[in-house]
C-alpha positions in Angstrom: 94.5 -28.4 107.0 91.4 -30.0 108.6 89.6 -27.3 110.6 87.5 -29.5 113.0 86.7 -33.1 113.5 85.8 -35.4 110.6 87.8 -33.4 108.1 85.7 -30.2 108.3 87.4 -27.3 106.5 86.2 -23.7 107.0 87.4 -20.1 107.1 85.2 -18.5 109.8 83.4 -19.5 112.9 79.7 -18.8 113.6 78.8 -19.4 117.3 75.4 -19.7 118.9 75.4 -17.7 122.1 72.7 -19.5 124.1 74.2 -22.8 125.3 77.4 -22.7 123.4 79.5 -19.8 124.5 77.1 -18.6 127.3 75.2 -20.5 129.8 71.6 -21.3 128.7 70.5 -21.6 132.3 72.0 -18.1 133.0 70.1 -16.6 130.2 66.8 -18.3 131.3 67.2 -17.7 135.0 68.7 -14.2 134.9 68.1 -12.4 131.7 64.6 -13.8 130.8 63.5 -13.6 134.5 64.6 -10.0 134.7 62.7 -9.2 131.5 59.5 -10.8 132.8 59.7 -8.9 136.1 60.6 -5.6 134.6 58.5 -5.5 131.4 55.3 -3.9 132.7 57.1 -1.0 134.5 59.5 -0.5 131.6 56.7 -0.1 129.1 54.9 2.4 131.3 58.1 4.4 132.0 59.1 4.6 128.3 55.7 5.0 126.7 55.8 7.3 123.7 59.5 6.8 122.9 59.7 6.3 119.1 61.8 3.1 119.0 59.7 1.4 121.6 56.4 2.5 120.0 57.6 1.1 116.7 58.3 -2.3 118.2 55.0 -2.3 120.0 53.1 -1.5 116.8 54.7 -4.5 115.2 53.8 -6.7 118.2 50.1 -5.5 118.3 49.8 -6.6 114.7 51.3 -10.0 115.5 49.2 -10.5 118.7 45.9 -10.1 116.8 43.8 -10.2 120.0 41.9 -7.9 122.3 43.9 -9.2 125.3 46.2 -6.5 126.8 49.5 -6.5 124.9 51.5 -6.6 128.1 49.9 -9.9 129.1 50.6 -11.3 125.6 54.2 -10.2 125.7 54.7 -11.7 129.2 53.2 -15.0 128.0 55.5 -15.0 124.9 58.5 -14.4 127.2 57.4 -17.3 129.3 57.1 -19.5 126.2 60.5 -18.4 124.9 58.9 -17.2 121.6 61.4 -15.9 119.0 59.8 -12.7 118.0 62.2 -10.0 116.6 60.2 -7.0 117.9 60.0 -8.5 121.4 63.8 -9.2 121.2 64.2 -5.5 120.4 62.3 -4.5 123.5 64.5 -6.9 125.6 67.5 -5.1 124.1 66.2 -1.8 125.2 65.7 -3.2 128.7 69.2 -4.7 128.7 70.6 -1.2 127.9 68.9 0.1 131.0 69.9 -2.8 133.2 73.6 -2.6 132.1 73.6 1.2 132.7 72.3 0.6 136.2 74.7 -2.3 136.8 71.7 -4.6 137.4 72.9 -7.2 134.9 76.1 -8.4 133.4 76.8 -10.8 130.5 78.2 -14.3 130.8 80.7 -16.2 128.8 82.4 -19.6 129.5 86.1 -19.2 130.2 87.0 -21.7 127.6 84.9 -19.9 125.0 86.5 -16.6 125.8 90.0 -18.1 125.5 89.0 -19.6 122.1 87.5 -16.4 120.8 90.8 -14.6 121.6 92.8 -17.4 120.2 90.8 -17.4 116.9 91.1 -13.6 116.5 94.9 -13.8 117.1 95.1 -16.6 114.4 93.1 -14.7 111.9 89.9 -16.7 112.3 86.9 -14.4 112.4 84.2 -15.3 115.0 80.6 -14.3 114.3 77.6 -14.7 116.6 74.0 -15.8 115.8 71.4 -15.6 118.6 67.7 -15.0 119.1 68.5 -11.8 120.9 68.8 -8.7 118.8 72.2 -7.8 117.4 72.2 -4.7 119.6 71.4 -6.9 122.6 74.2 -9.3 121.8 76.8 -6.5 121.5 75.6 -5.0 124.8 75.6 -8.4 126.5 79.3 -8.9 125.7 80.2 -5.3 126.3 79.2 -5.6 130.0 80.8 -8.8 131.2 82.8 -9.3 134.4 85.8 -9.9 132.2 85.4 -6.5 130.6 84.3 -5.3 127.2 84.4 -8.4 125.0 82.3 -6.9 122.1 85.4 -6.4 119.9 86.0 -10.2 119.7 83.1 -10.6 117.2 83.2 -9.6 113.6 79.4 -9.2 113.4 76.3 -10.3 115.3 73.4 -11.9 113.5 69.8 -12.1 114.9 66.3 -13.0 113.9 66.5 -10.5 111.0 68.4 -13.3 109.3 65.6 -15.8 110.1 65.0 -18.5 112.7 68.0 -20.4 114.0 66.2 -23.6 113.0 65.8 -22.6 109.4 68.3 -23.5 106.6 67.5 -20.2 104.8 68.8 -18.2 107.8 72.3 -19.8 107.5 72.2 -19.3 103.7 71.4 -15.6 104.3 74.3 -15.3 106.8 76.7 -16.9 104.3 75.5 -14.5 101.6 75.9 -11.5 104.0 79.4 -12.5 104.7 80.1 -13.2 101.0 81.3 -16.6 101.8 80.5 -20.1 100.4 78.5 -22.0 103.0 81.2 -24.6 103.4 83.6 -21.8 104.5 81.6 -21.4 107.8 81.7 -23.7 110.8 78.7 -23.4 113.2 79.0 -24.3 116.9 75.7 -24.9 118.7 74.3 -27.1 121.4 71.0 -27.6 119.6 70.5 -30.4 117.1 67.7 -28.6 115.2 70.0 -25.6 114.6 72.9 -27.8 113.5 70.6 -29.7 111.1 69.4 -26.5 109.6 73.0 -25.2 109.2 74.2 -28.4 107.7 71.3 -28.6 105.2 72.4 -25.1 104.0 75.9 -26.5 103.4 77.7 -25.2 106.5 80.0 -27.3 108.6 78.7 -28.0 112.2 79.9 -29.0 115.6 77.7 -29.7 118.6 78.8 -28.2 121.9 77.9 -30.2 125.0 76.9 -27.9 127.8 74.5 -27.9 130.7 73.9 -31.7 130.4 72.4 -31.4 126.9 72.3 -34.8 125.2 75.1 -35.6 122.6 73.7 -36.3 119.2 75.7 -38.9 117.2 74.9 -37.2 113.9 77.4 -34.4 114.7 81.0 -34.0 115.7 81.1 -32.8 119.3 83.2 -30.9 121.8 82.6 -30.5 125.6 84.6 -27.2 125.6 86.4 -24.9 123.3 89.7 -25.9 124.8 89.3 -28.9 122.5 89.7 -26.7 119.5 93.1 -25.1 118.8 94.1 -22.4 116.3 96.9 -23.2 113.9 98.4 -21.1 111.1 95.3 -18.9 110.5 92.8 -21.6 110.9 91.5 -24.0 113.6 92.0 -27.7 114.3 90.5 -30.1 116.8 93.0 -31.2 119.4 
């Protein structure tokens, strides 16, 4: 049976978090803004903790400048730089924020319904995001709808590579012990979809937050346009 539009056939789903199942504007205005405001105090309060110091050592090597590291990290946050060790620090901050009740995760209702529908139908959803795998799990563990972390089979982060690199998607397929064509990627970003497709994965563009449709890809405006049938999925 055809899995998605244009005869796509796959066994599992790989969803991008930012802009596909969660609001990109929420992540920028809430999560990233919180990280920028909280970072200096967080680094001071947790100085000397092994996990934090390990990440900071990596970041000092990457910075390669006499400029104070905190200033460098704040600039990288502003620029949206995808740096794994910086994402690790944001994950530590998210743990604290969730524990204090300062932040909660976000998921579109249609995406939540689809994740539940896929799981019930035997389709395994996986996630790929710039945020660390730990951050992703915590993000979905603390949602207004409850603990949603169990909906995902696994979280992939920048340890697999950049989301705009074909080798990242090949690495994910290898980690899942699947042929690339067995995986369907949902993302709102054309550069990510091109990378996934060049690695042999099936792709669907998700139109959210007024991002521009790209005619090179099959598209959905919400996951309610995708229905699970007999252990797989099909476009309605």
